[in-house]
C-alpha positions as CSV (number, residue, x, y, z in Angstrom):
1,M,15.0,29.2,-41.8
2,I,15.6,30.7,-45.3
3,I,18.7,28.6,-45.7
4,A,16.8,25.4,-44.6
5,M,14.1,26.1,-47.1
6,A,16.6,26.8,-49.8
7,I,18.4,23.4,-49.1
8,A,15.0,21.6,-49.3
9,L,13.9,23.4,-52.5
10,L,17.2,22.9,-54.3
11,A,17.3,19.2,-53.4
12,A,13.7,18.7,-54.6
13,G,14.5,20.6,-57.8
14,M,17.4,18.3,-58.5
15,L,15.3,15.2,-58.0
16,I,12.5,16.5,-60.3
17,A,15.1,17.3,-62.9
18,G,16.3,13.7,-62.8
19,F,19.9,14.3,-61.7
20,E,21.9,11.6,-59.9
21,M,21.7,11.2,-56.2
22,L,25.1,12.8,-55.7
23,M,23.7,16.0,-57.2
24,V,21.0,16.1,-54.6
25,L,23.6,16.7,-52.0
26,G,26.5,18.3,-53.9
27,V,24.9,20.9,-56.1
28,P,22.6,22.4,-53.4
29,T,25.5,22.5,-51.0
30,L,27.7,24.4,-53.4
31,A,24.7,26.6,-54.4
32,I,24.1,27.4,-50.7
33,R,27.7,28.5,-50.4
34,M,27.4,30.8,-53.4
35,G,24.1,32.3,-52.3
36,F,24.6,32.7,-48.6
37,F,28.3,32.3,-47.7
38,E,30.0,33.8,-50.7
39,R,32.5,35.7,-48.5
40,L,33.8,32.6,-47.0
41,P,37.4,32.1,-48.2
42,D,37.9,29.2,-50.6
43,M,40.6,27.9,-48.3
44,I,38.1,27.3,-45.6
45,I,35.8,25.5,-48.0
46,A,38.6,23.2,-49.1
47,Q,39.6,22.6,-45.5
48,K,36.1,21.5,-44.5
49,I,35.7,19.2,-47.5
50,T,39.0,17.5,-47.1
51,G,39.4,17.8,-43.3
52,G,36.0,16.2,-42.5
53,I,37.0,12.9,-44.1
54,N,40.6,13.0,-42.9
55,Q,39.8,10.7,-40.0
56,S,41.1,7.3,-39.2
57,L,37.6,6.1,-38.2
58,L,36.4,6.3,-41.8
59,L,39.1,3.9,-42.9
60,A,36.8,1.2,-41.6
61,I,34.4,1.8,-44.5
62,P,36.6,0.9,-47.5
63,F,38.1,-2.1,-45.6
64,F,34.7,-3.6,-44.6
65,L,33.4,-3.0,-48.2
66,F,36.4,-4.7,-49.6
67,A,35.9,-7.7,-47.3
68,A,32.3,-7.9,-48.2
69,E,33.1,-7.9,-51.9
70,L,35.7,-10.6,-51.4
71,M,33.3,-12.8,-49.5
72,G,30.5,-12.2,-51.9
73,R,32.8,-13.6,-54.7
74,G,33.9,-16.5,-52.6
75,Q,32.3,-19.3,-50.5
76,I,31.9,-17.7,-47.1
77,A,28.3,-16.7,-47.8
78,G,27.3,-20.1,-49.1
79,R,28.9,-22.0,-46.2
80,L,27.2,-19.8,-43.6
81,T,23.9,-20.3,-45.4
82,G,24.4,-24.1,-45.5
83,L,25.0,-24.2,-41.7
84,V,21.8,-22.2,-41.0
85,R,19.8,-24.4,-43.3
86,A,21.1,-27.6,-41.5
87,L,19.9,-26.1,-38.2
88,V,16.5,-24.6,-39.1
89,G,15.7,-25.9,-42.6
90,H,13.4,-28.7,-41.3
91,A,10.8,-26.2,-39.9
92,R,7.8,-25.3,-41.9
93,G,9.0,-22.7,-44.4
94,G,12.6,-23.4,-43.2
95,I,14.3,-22.1,-46.3
96,G,12.7,-18.7,-45.5
97,Y,14.3,-18.8,-42.0
98,T,17.5,-19.8,-43.7
99,T,17.3,-16.7,-45.9
100,I,17.0,-14.5,-42.9
101,G,19.6,-16.3,-40.8
102,G,22.0,-16.4,-43.8
103,A,21.6,-12.6,-44.4
104,M,22.2,-11.9,-40.7
105,G,25.3,-14.1,-40.8
106,F,26.7,-12.5,-43.9
107,G,25.8,-9.1,-42.6
108,S,27.8,-9.8,-39.5
109,V,30.9,-10.1,-41.6
110,S,30.2,-7.6,-44.4
111,G,28.3,-4.6,-43.0
112,S,26.8,-3.9,-46.4
113,A,23.2,-4.5,-47.4
114,P,23.7,-4.4,-51.2
115,A,26.5,-7.0,-50.9
116,T,24.2,-9.1,-48.8
117,V,21.4,-8.8,-51.4
118,A,23.8,-9.9,-54.2
119,A,25.3,-12.8,-52.2
120,M,22.0,-14.2,-50.8
121,G,20.0,-13.6,-54.0
122,H,22.1,-15.9,-56.1
123,I,22.1,-18.7,-53.5
124,L,18.6,-18.6,-52.0
125,Y,16.1,-17.2,-54.6
126,P,16.1,-20.5,-56.6
127,E,15.7,-22.5,-53.3
128,L,12.8,-20.3,-52.1
129,R,11.0,-20.8,-55.4
130,R,11.7,-24.6,-55.3
131,A,10.1,-24.7,-51.8
132,R,7.0,-23.1,-53.4
133,F,7.2,-19.7,-51.8
134,R,5.3,-17.2,-53.9
135,D,7.6,-15.3,-56.3
136,K,6.7,-11.9,-54.8
137,F,7.3,-13.0,-51.3
138,A,10.6,-14.6,-52.2
139,L,11.8,-11.4,-53.8
140,G,10.7,-9.3,-50.9
141,L,12.3,-11.6,-48.3
142,I,15.7,-11.5,-50.0
143,V,15.7,-7.7,-50.2
144,S,14.3,-7.1,-46.7
145,S,16.4,-9.7,-44.8
146,A,19.5,-7.9,-46.1
147,E,18.5,-4.9,-44.1
148,T,19.9,-6.6,-41.0
149,A,23.4,-6.0,-42.4
150,L,22.9,-2.3,-41.7
151,L,22.1,-3.1,-38.1
152,I,24.2,-6.1,-37.1
153,P,27.9,-5.1,-36.6
154,P,30.1,-4.3,-38.5
155,S,27.5,-1.8,-39.9
156,I,28.8,0.9,-42.2
157,T,25.6,2.9,-41.4
158,L,26.5,2.9,-37.7
159,I,30.1,3.9,-38.6
160,V,28.9,7.0,-40.5
161,Y,26.5,7.9,-37.7
162,G,29.3,7.6,-35.1
163,W,31.5,9.7,-37.3
164,I,28.9,12.5,-37.6
165,T,27.9,12.6,-33.9
166,G,31.0,11.4,-32.1
167,T,29.1,8.5,-30.5
168,S,31.1,5.4,-29.6
169,I,31.2,2.9,-32.5
170,T,31.6,0.1,-30.0
171,A,28.4,1.1,-28.2
172,L,26.5,1.5,-31.5
173,F,27.7,-2.0,-32.6
174,A,26.4,-3.5,-29.4
175,A,23.0,-1.8,-29.8
176,G,22.9,-2.8,-33.5
177,L,23.3,-6.4,-32.5
178,S,20.1,-6.4,-30.4
179,V,18.1,-4.3,-32.9
180,G,19.2,-6.5,-35.8
181,V,18.0,-9.6,-34.0
182,V,14.6,-8.0,-33.3
183,M,14.4,-7.1,-37.0
184,G,15.3,-10.7,-38.0
185,L,12.7,-12.2,-35.6
186,A,10.0,-9.8,-37.0
187,F,10.8,-11.0,-40.6
188,A,10.8,-14.6,-39.3
189,A,7.3,-14.1,-37.9
190,L,6.0,-12.8,-41.3
191,T,7.7,-15.8,-43.0
192,A,5.9,-18.2,-40.6
193,I,2.6,-16.7,-41.5
194,E,3.3,-16.9,-45.2
195,A,4.5,-20.5,-44.9
196,R,1.3,-21.6,-43.1
197,R,-0.9,-19.7,-45.4
198,T,0.5,-21.1,-48.6
199,G,1.4,-24.6,-47.3
200,V,5.2,-24.3,-47.7
201,M,6.9,-27.2,-45.9
202,G,10.4,-27.6,-44.7
203,D,13.4,-29.8,-45.6
204,P,13.9,-33.3,-44.1
205,R,15.4,-32.9,-40.7
206,A,19.2,-32.9,-40.8
207,T,20.9,-35.7,-39.0
208,L,23.5,-35.0,-36.4
209,A,26.2,-36.0,-38.8
210,E,24.9,-33.6,-41.5
211,I,24.8,-30.7,-38.9
212,L,28.4,-31.5,-37.9
213,T,29.5,-31.6,-41.5
214,A,27.8,-28.2,-42.2
215,L,29.5,-26.8,-39.0
216,R,32.9,-28.1,-40.2
217,R,32.4,-26.6,-43.7
218,A,31.4,-23.3,-42.1
219,G,34.1,-23.3,-39.5
220,W,36.4,-20.8,-41.2
221,A,33.4,-18.6,-42.2
222,L,32.2,-18.5,-38.6
223,G,35.7,-17.4,-37.5
224,M,35.1,-14.0,-39.2
225,P,32.4,-12.6,-36.9
226,V,34.0,-14.2,-33.8
227,L,37.3,-12.5,-34.7
228,I,35.8,-9.1,-35.5
229,L,33.3,-8.9,-32.6
230,G,35.5,-10.7,-30.1
231,G,38.4,-8.5,-31.0
232,I,36.4,-5.3,-30.6
233,Y,34.6,-6.1,-27.4
234,G,37.7,-7.9,-26.0
235,G,39.7,-4.7,-26.4
236,L,42.2,-6.3,-28.9
237,F,41.6,-3.8,-31.6
238,T,39.4,-0.8,-32.6
239,P,36.6,-1.1,-35.2
240,T,38.9,0.4,-37.8
241,E,41.6,-2.2,-37.1
242,A,38.9,-4.8,-37.1
243,A,38.1,-3.8,-40.7
244,V,41.7,-4.3,-41.8
245,V,41.7,-7.7,-40.0
246,S,38.5,-8.7,-41.9
247,V,40.2,-8.1,-45.2
248,V,43.2,-10.1,-44.4
249,Y,41.1,-12.9,-43.0
250,A,38.8,-12.9,-46.1
251,I,41.8,-13.0,-48.5
252,L,43.5,-15.9,-46.6
253,V,40.4,-18.0,-46.1
254,E,38.9,-17.5,-49.6
255,S,42.3,-18.0,-51.4
256,L,44.2,-20.5,-49.3
257,V,41.5,-22.5,-47.5
258,Y,38.5,-22.5,-49.8
259,R,40.6,-21.8,-52.9
260,G,37.9,-19.9,-54.7
261,L,39.6,-16.5,-54.9
262,T,42.0,-16.0,-57.8
263,L,44.3,-13.0,-58.4
264,Q,42.0,-11.9,-61.1
265,G,39.1,-12.0,-58.7
266,L,41.1,-10.1,-56.1
267,V,41.8,-7.3,-58.6
268,A,38.2,-7.2,-59.8
269,A,37.0,-6.9,-56.1
270,A,39.5,-4.1,-55.4
271,E,38.3,-2.2,-58.5
272,K,34.6,-2.5,-57.6
273,T,35.3,-1.5,-54.0
274,A,37.4,1.5,-55.2
275,I,34.4,2.8,-57.3
276,Q,32.0,2.3,-54.4
277,N,34.3,4.2,-52.0
278,A,34.9,7.0,-54.4
279,V,31.1,7.7,-54.4
280,I,30.8,7.3,-50.6
281,F,33.7,9.5,-49.7
282,L,32.7,12.2,-52.1
283,L,29.3,12.2,-50.4
284,L,30.9,12.3,-47.0
285,A,33.1,15.2,-48.0
286,L,30.2,17.3,-49.4
287,G,28.2,16.3,-46.3
288,T,30.9,17.7,-44.1
289,L,30.5,21.0,-45.9
290,L,26.8,20.9,-45.7
291,S,27.0,20.2,-41.9
292,Y,29.3,23.2,-41.6
293,F,26.7,25.5,-43.3
294,I,24.0,24.0,-41.1
295,T,26.0,25.0,-38.0
296,L,26.8,28.5,-39.4
297,A,23.1,29.1,-40.1
298,Q,22.3,28.0,-36.5
299,I,19.6,25.6,-37.8
300,P,20.0,23.2,-34.8
301,D,19.5,26.2,-32.4
302,M,16.4,27.2,-34.4
303,L,15.0,23.7,-34.2
304,I,15.6,23.5,-30.5
305,G,13.9,26.9,-30.0
306,A,10.9,25.7,-32.1
307,V,10.6,22.5,-30.0
308,E,10.7,24.5,-26.8
309,R,8.1,27.0,-28.0
310,V,5.6,24.3,-28.9
311,Q,6.6,22.4,-25.8
312,A,7.2,19.2,-27.9
313,G,8.6,16.4,-25.8
314,P,10.7,13.4,-26.9
315,V,7.7,11.5,-28.1
316,V,6.5,14.2,-30.5
317,F,10.0,15.0,-31.6
318,L,10.9,11.4,-32.4
319,M,7.6,11.0,-34.4
320,I,8.5,14.1,-36.5
321,A,12.1,12.9,-37.0
322,N,10.8,9.5,-38.2
323,V,8.5,11.1,-40.7
324,A,11.4,13.2,-42.0
325,F,13.7,10.2,-42.4
326,I,11.0,8.1,-44.0
327,I,10.2,10.8,-46.6
328,A,13.9,11.4,-47.3
329,G,14.5,7.7,-47.6
330,M,12.1,7.5,-50.5
331,F,14.3,9.7,-52.6
332,V,17.9,10.0,-51.2
333,D,20.6,7.4,-50.7
334,P,21.3,6.3,-47.1
335,N,24.5,8.1,-46.5
336,S,23.1,11.4,-47.8
337,I,20.1,11.0,-45.5
338,Q,22.3,10.9,-42.5
339,L,24.5,13.7,-43.7
340,I,21.5,16.0,-44.3
341,L,19.3,15.2,-41.3
342,V,21.5,14.0,-38.5
343,P,23.5,17.2,-38.0
344,A,20.3,19.2,-37.6
345,L,18.3,16.7,-35.5
346,Y,21.0,15.2,-33.3
347,P,21.5,18.4,-31.2
348,V,17.7,18.6,-30.7
349,A,17.6,14.9,-29.6
350,T,20.4,15.4,-27.0
351,S,18.8,18.5,-25.7
352,L,15.6,16.5,-25.0
353,G,17.6,13.9,-23.1
354,I,17.5,11.2,-25.8
355,D,20.4,8.8,-25.5
356,P,22.8,9.2,-28.5
357,V,22.9,5.4,-29.0
358,H,19.1,5.1,-28.9
359,F,18.8,7.9,-31.5
360,G,21.5,6.2,-33.6
361,M,19.4,3.0,-33.7
362,I,16.3,5.0,-34.7
363,V,18.4,6.6,-37.5
364,A,19.7,3.2,-38.5
365,V,16.3,1.5,-38.7
366,N,15.1,4.5,-40.8
367,V,18.1,4.0,-43.1
368,T,17.3,0.3,-43.6
369,L,13.7,1.3,-44.5
370,G,15.0,3.8,-47.0
371,M,17.1,1.0,-48.7
372,V,13.9,-0.8,-49.7
373,T,11.4,2.0,-50.0
374,P,10.2,2.9,-53.5
375,P,10.9,4.6,-55.8
376,F,14.7,4.9,-55.2
377,G,15.5,2.2,-52.6
378,L,19.0,1.1,-53.5
379,D,18.5,-2.6,-52.6
380,L,15.5,-2.8,-55.0
381,F,17.8,-2.0,-57.9
382,V,20.6,-4.3,-56.6
383,A,18.1,-7.2,-56.4
384,S,16.8,-6.4,-59.9
385,S,20.3,-6.5,-61.3
386,T,21.3,-9.7,-59.4
387,L,18.1,-11.7,-60.1
388,Q,17.3,-10.3,-63.5
389,K,13.8,-9.3,-62.4
390,P,12.0,-6.0,-63.1
391,V,12.1,-3.5,-60.3
392,T,8.2,-3.4,-60.4
393,E,8.1,-7.1,-59.4
394,I,10.4,-6.6,-56.5
395,I,8.4,-3.5,-55.3
396,A,5.2,-5.6,-55.5
397,G,6.7,-8.1,-53.0
398,I,8.2,-5.6,-50.6
399,W,5.1,-4.0,-49.0
400,P,4.4,-6.6,-46.3
401,F,8.1,-6.2,-45.2
402,I,7.8,-2.4,-45.2
403,I,4.9,-2.7,-42.8
404,V,6.9,-5.0,-40.5
405,N,9.8,-2.6,-40.7
406,L,7.6,0.3,-39.6
407,L,6.3,-1.7,-36.7
408,V,9.9,-2.4,-35.6
409,L,10.8,1.3,-36.1
410,L,7.9,2.2,-33.7
411,L,9.1,-0.4,-31.2
412,V,12.7,0.8,-31.3
413,T,11.6,4.4,-31.1
414,Y,9.4,4.1,-28.0
415,V,11.1,1.2,-26.2
416,P,14.6,2.6,-25.7
417,G,15.7,-0.5,-23.8
418,I,15.8,-2.5,-27.0
419,A,18.7,-0.3,-28.2
420,T,20.5,0.4,-24.9
421,L,20.2,-2.9,-23.0
422,V,23.2,-4.7,-24.7
423,P,25.5,-1.6,-24.6
424,D,24.7,-1.2,-20.9
425,L,25.5,-4.8,-20.2
426,L,28.7,-5.0,-22.2
427,L,30.3,-1.5,-21.8
């Protein structure tokens, strides 16, 4: 218990002092080592830091991020959005549904919420304002709809959870598909209310010829999710191999078919992806060391004992876990949240008979909430940079979507079938 308190106090101290997010995980972890495990040989520390990330599964992260960056610079995002608009744009508030559907479509080929915010923001924010959606709602919708990218496969969040817990990535992807659709439908319901309340109308109904044209233009873009998901569930390749395929496909389509990707753009995308991956893998390496210390300190056993003493069942435990994730999400980046909390809470969840895939979906929805929760929600700052808007304006528009997100979290938490139905059917 002393070690757990020390971790919490050190992390809080780093936040108050204004250090970068990396320091919230890195410095406390190394301080814990010096204070409580000083006798551990340096060789073991080095082995834990490097050995933890020396897994082929984690290769999926840099490749999916690279594919997302390539597509964000090219035309895949725009063509997917054009198809969705041709199908649903005629409904009242149709451009709002287009934003949600476009984000889900781009999320299904990128797995990255920040990349989805950047891609969708440039394309759809002007259209939302032209359709007379309120500025605050338009900003909130763009930021929030990108959350589905963390749920719909290939989700980097689910890959990290599967790496930490050993849960099947294929099963997590199947569960994320259903939960992502539920999230998208919830945002669509909020959009419908807003459109009716403010009098936002839809586009003229697209003709069959226009729909077929949009479908033809988006044909190669639609091939990406079909290839990735079909390949994984058809047994043709693993999620890691699917990530490599997505990069090759993105390069070929964007450069040879759409002809929008130049050699200079390819190099710039690789450079940006390298920087993103350096941060992520440093966090994962330090998180591996922190998880090792958590195990040495027997924190999961202490938590299990505490749950047994107070006779807390799954309902109470999941409520406590959600509160912990929500609070952490306000201050810590999504990968760090998982690295800090999942190693301690996952053994307790399994001891209570909670399905690992179900718990993974609870974690994932909490992570999506953390991406948009003030004061440090990452997507808030990505949207601010992309749309040249003050963060305070984006925060002002995000609150209705946070409420909807919380309702979806409660639904996923206490109706396990939402998360487990699709994996049970497919696997």
